[in-house]
N, C-alpha and C positions, 0 to 999 in steps of 0.2 A: 335604540337610535339608529335611524336611516339618514345618511348625508348623500349627496350627489358628490361624486370625487372623478378626478383624472388620475389614470394608473400612471406614475411617472416612472416606477423600474419595478420590475420582478426580477429574484432572483430563485429560479427555481430549484438549484440544489438546498438551499436553506431553508426555502418557501418564504420568504418574507418578501411583501408587497408592500411598496411605497405609491401612499396616494396623496393628492393634494385637493383640497376642499377650503374655498374660499380664502385661500393663500395661505391656510396651514398646511404643515405637512405630517402625515399621518402614517405610521410603520405598523402592519399587522403580521403576524405570524399566521400562514393557513397552515391549520394544523391536519394530521393525517385523516381528519373526517370530511374536508374538502379534496376530493378526488380527481377533478376537471380542472386544475389550475392552468394547465395548459392552454387552456381554451381563451384565457384572458392575456391579452397584450397591453405593454406600454404604449400608451397614448388612448386607449379604450376608455371612455366614460361609464361609469358605474355607478349603481347603486349599493352601497355597503350597509348592511343591517347589523349593528353590534349589539348584544346583550352582554352584559357583565353582572354577576351576582357573585358577592364574597362574602363570607361568614367567617369569622376569626375570632380565636382565644390566645392570649397571651399571659402567661403566669413564670415567674422564675424557675430557671433550671431545676434549682435545688427543690422545688416543690413538685416539680413533675413526676418524677418516679419512670422516667423515661430515658433509654439511653440511645436508642436507636432511631435514625429517620425511617418514616414509611411514605410512598407514594401511591394511591390507588388511583388509576385512570379507567375512562368509560367515553366511548365516542360513537357516535352515529353521524350519517353521511346522507345527502339529498338523493334522491332516486336521480336514476340517469337521464329522466325525463325532465327535470327541474333544472333551474339555475345552480351552478356551482354553490355548494354551502355544507354547512353541517355544525353540530354540537359537540362540545367537549366536557368533559367533566374532570376535576382534580381534587383528591383530599389527599391533604399533606399533614404530617406529622413529624415535628423535628426539634431539635435543640440548635438554636441559631445563635448568632453573635450581632450584636447591634452595632452598625459601622454608622449610622448619622439620625438624627431626629431633626426634621424640620416644623417649629411649630406653626409657623406661619403656611406651609403648605398642606400641613396635617397629613406627614407622611413619617414612615419609620422604614429604613432600608437596614436590611439584615442580611447576613453572609452565612449561606446554608452550609452544611455538611459536606458539600462537594465542591465549596469554592466559589460559588454562584450568588451573586448579591442583588437581591430583589427590593424594590422601593413598594411600599404598601400604603395607600391612603387608609387613614383609622377613621373610624366612625366616631368615637368618643374621644376628641382630641386632650382631653384635660387627664386622661391617662398617660399622656406622653411625660407628664411631670414626674410621675413615678419612675421612669428610666432614664439611663444615660447609656453613651457610649461605651461599649466595650462590655455592658450587661451581657451576660447569656441567659436567654429565655427558650420558653417551650413554647413551638408556636401549632395551632391545630388551624388548618383552614381548609375552607371548600371553597373551589370558584368554580364557576359555570360560565361558559361563553358559548352563544350560538351566532354564528356569520352566514350570512347570504352575501353573495357578490352577483349581482344582478347588470347585466349591459344593459346601457339605455338604448332606446330604441334610434335608429338612425334615422335621419331625414328631417 
């Protein structure tokens, strides 16, 4: 997906970029693969290309046979001659606790072993009927994100 957006704010320390496009506010984290974030400033008009692919498996924790979380990450970045951008892949296996289920939005919120809460859109919302808040489940997911931020030509 590519959108034209105006950079509203950048927190260079946390790498969070706040963008506005057609009245909608979007916050994205520029991962470690985006090496030249300092070239983008508030007020710039940019084209943001954002691809996300997510695969996930959820099973009751008792059936998982796993006790510890594992995270595997990989990343690549755009060459210095290209616009700031990159790709990141994250593989996560963990036992998590369900903190919220939103059937209308087709999302599931879970609290991870480090206390972080993540909301995930589910592909098969009918499976939410089998879950309840407080359940502990084993979750394995692979997430791939590619981001390119290109300045709009001035003039």
